[in-house]
N, C-alpha and C positions, 0 to 999 in steps of 0.2 A: 697183892695186885692193885695197882692204881689205874683206873680207866679214865679216858677222856670221853665224856658223854654229851652229845648234843640232843636236846629234846625239842622236837617240832610240835608246838602246842598252841593253844589259844593263850591270850595274854596272862602271864603269871600274876600280874598285879590284881587280877579280878577273881582269883580262885577262892573257893571256900576252904579254909585251912582245916576245918573239922570234917569235911566230907570228900574233898577232891582226891581222886586216886592218883593223878599225875603228881600232885604235890607230895603225896605219901611215898611214891616211888623215888622222887627226887630227894626227899628227906633221908630215905634209907641209903641211897647212893652216896650222899654227902657224908653220912655217918661212917661210911666205910672208907672215906678218904678219896673217893672219886671226884674228879673235877667236872663241873657242869656248866654248859652253855644252853641258853634258850633262844629260840627264834620262832616266828610265825611262818606259816606256809607261804605268805606273800613275800617273804625275805629269802626264798629259795630260788637260785638261778643256775642255769646251765650256760657256761661261757666257753665256747671253743674247746670242748673236751674236758672241762673241769666243772664239777658240781660244787657250787658255792652257797654258803648261807651267811647272811649278815646277822650276826648273833651277839649276845651279851653274856659274859660270864655271870653266873648267878649263885648267890647263897640263899637258901630258903630258910625261913624262920616262922615259928608259930606266933606271929603277930598279926592280928586281924587286918589292920589297915595297910601293912607293908609285909606281905608274905615273901617278897623277894628283895634282896639287896643286890644291885647290879654294878658290875665293873664297866670299863670302857668298851664300847662296841667295836667288834672286829669282824673281818671277813674270814670265815673258815673254809678251807678246802676239805670237804667231807671225806675224800678218799685218802688224805694224807695226815690231816690234823686230828682226826677223831677215831676212836675205837668202836663206839656204839652210837647209833642214831635210834632214838625212840620216836616213832610216829604216833603222836597222841592227840592230834587236834580232833575236835568233835565234828561229826557230820553236820550239815547235809552232805550226802554222798553224791556230789555233783561233778561236773567236768573239772572244776578246780581241784577237788579231792583226787580224782582219777589221774590228773596231770602230775600232781605231786607224787603219786605212786609210781608212775612211769619214770619220773626223774630219779627217784630213790632206787629204783631197780638197777640203775646204771652203776651203783656201788657194789653190786654182787661180786663176791670174790675179793673185795678190797676192804670194805667196812661192814660190820654186822648191823643190819637194819631190822628192827623188831617193831611190830610183827612184819614178816616178809612181805614187802609191798606188792610183789607180783600176785600173791594170793589174797591179800587184802582187796586188791583191785578186782580179782576175778571171783571172789566169794563174799559178796555183801551179806549183811546180817540176816536178811529175810530170805536170801536165795541159797545160802550154804545148807540150811536144813533140808532142802529139797533132795539132797543126796540120800536122805534117810527117811523115805516116805512112811515106813512102818512105825516110826516113833513120833510123828508130827500130827497135829489135827488135820482133818480134811481141809485141803488148801487149794485155792484157785489163784493163778497169776494170769491176769487178762485185762484188756481194755475193750473186749467185745461185749457190748451191752447185753446181748442175748445170752451169752455164756454166764454173765454175772447174774442175770435174772433167773436163769435155770438153777444156778448154785444156791441162790437165796430160796427159791421155791423148794428145793430138795431139803435144805437144812433148817429153814424157817427162822432161825436165830443165828445171825452171823456178825463177825467183826470185819470192818473194811478199813484199810489204812494205806497211806502212801508206801510204795515199795522201797523208797530210799529215804524215808523220814527217820526221826529219832526222838527220844525223850517223851513219847506218847503224843506228839503233835499230830493232829489230823486223824485221830483214831475214833471211829464211830461204831456203835452197836446198832444193828438194824434188825429189829424183830418183825415177825410176820405181821403184815397189815400196817406197818409204819408208813404214814403218808409222806414222810420226808425223803423216801428212797429215790424217787425220780429226780427231785431237785439236787440231791447229793450226787447222783450219777452225773447230772449235767455239770455240776461244779468241778468234779474230778476230771471229767473227760475234756472239758473246755480249757482247763488251766494248764494241762500238760499233755505231752504225747506219750508219756510213760504208762506202762500197765499199772494196775493197782493190785493189791493182795487182799483176798477175802479168805476168811477161815471160819469154820464152824465154831460157834460160841462155846466156851468151856465153862460150865457153871462153877467148876472148882476155883475159878479166879476169885470168888468171894472170900476164899480162905487165903488168898495171896498169890503172888507171882514170885517164884523162887529164883534168885540169882545165884548161880553156882560158879565159883571161880576155879579155873583150871590153869595150871602152869605146866607147860610142855606136855599137854595131853592128859594130865592126871588131875583129878578132883582134889582141891585144897580145902574147901569149905563152902558154906552157903549162908545167905541171909534171906529172909522172907520180906517181901514188900506188899503190904496190905493196902488195898484201895480205900479211899475215904468213903463214908456212907453215901450211897447214891451214885457212886462213880465206878465205871468199868475199868479205867486205867489205874494201874498200881505204881507207875513210874514215880520216883521221888521228885522229878521235875514238876509233876502236876499234883503234888500233895500226898503221894503215897507214903506210908509209914514203915520204916525198917524195923524188923524185930528178929530175935534169934530163932534159928530153926536147925534141925538136924538133917543131915543127908540121909535119905531113905535108900532102901535097896534098889528101888526103881531109878532114883537119881544116879546112883553109882553105875547101874547098867547102861543108862543113857551115856554117861561119860566114857565108859569102856567102849561103847559102840562108836562114838565119834572121835575119841582120843587119838587113835592111830592116824586118822586122816588129818587132824590138826597138826600132829607132829610132822607128817610128811610135807605139809604145806608151810612149815615154819611159823605157825601161829602159836607163839610161846605163851602169851598172856591173853586169856580169853574169858569172857563171861557169858554163860548161856542162861537162857530164861526157860523155866519149866513151870507149867501149870498142870497140877494134878500129876498125870503120868505122861504128859506130852511135852516135847521140845518145841518151843515156839520161835526162838531166835538164837543165833550164835554171834555174839558181839566180838568182833576182832579189831574194830577201829580204835575206840577209846573206852573199853569196858570199865565200869565203876563198881564200887561196893567194898573195897578192901579196908577202908577205915572203919566202916560199920562191922565188918567181919572181925576185925581185931578187937573192937570194943566189946562185942558180944561173946566171943569165944577165946580170945587170946591168940588166935591163929594169925601169924604175921606173913601174909601173902607177899608183901614187898620184899621181905628177907628171903623167902623161898624163890621169888623171881630172880633176885640178884645173885643168889647162889647158882642158879641155873645159867644165868648170863655169863658169870665169871668162868664157869666151867666150859661154856661154849667158846669163849674167847681164848681160854688156855689151850683148848684142843685145836684152835684155828679152823 
């Protein structure tokens, strides 16, 4: 089977060939003989009933300065010229992101879009876990200052972060008596109309934040991301270190709990974050970690993903 694949992503020219998951997915697709085009969300257009993307055919290569070799730019009709669209641009999950989801939803029944944009749009990373309150930390979603103050008074040690952020940006730990709390609340509440998310601090984060990769609702493998000394955040964007780790019985139970809902929503490639025995995020936009997973364990999540996609296309 040879597929025509359009990848909606951040610029291919700037990816880290040793760590970028989208690069690894494209590399595996290319090795299977699939044809690849890449484009950025700003190159997506709806024009009188047609969904178009101004895209470039691309060949990926493990060359640091030139990870992609491009052909001549063309305009693709995503309903007719393409078999699979991968929506892989990074957040922020703003109205630009949501608009791209709305547009790609128009392809339903014509072209396979992964992850399903309808449910990417309606299930952001920090909101999807709310469907499973029994396996998440105590969590507050609010911009009501009195509610946030009461949550902090109850738990004494909390994490506060933007509801639609990513990569560890804007994440703060607020311990009891921290004099920065009022200033931080002013900053959050004045800069945006959005609620924020607060969660009870999990001391287990000192041992790392586990990223578990799921394909079609089933756990594939995991890596651990350990924070730097003196740092609460373990995201690799802010200096966290990846290390090998085994899936525990608790991890597997969490995956079994959320897997059927991921399948129902067409969220085929997902990365969840687990601290201790608690689910903290469900990443459906552009989850990362598969290159580290393959280096540490030999598990090839990209191959597992494309096996799944090819089967989906074959079944129509």
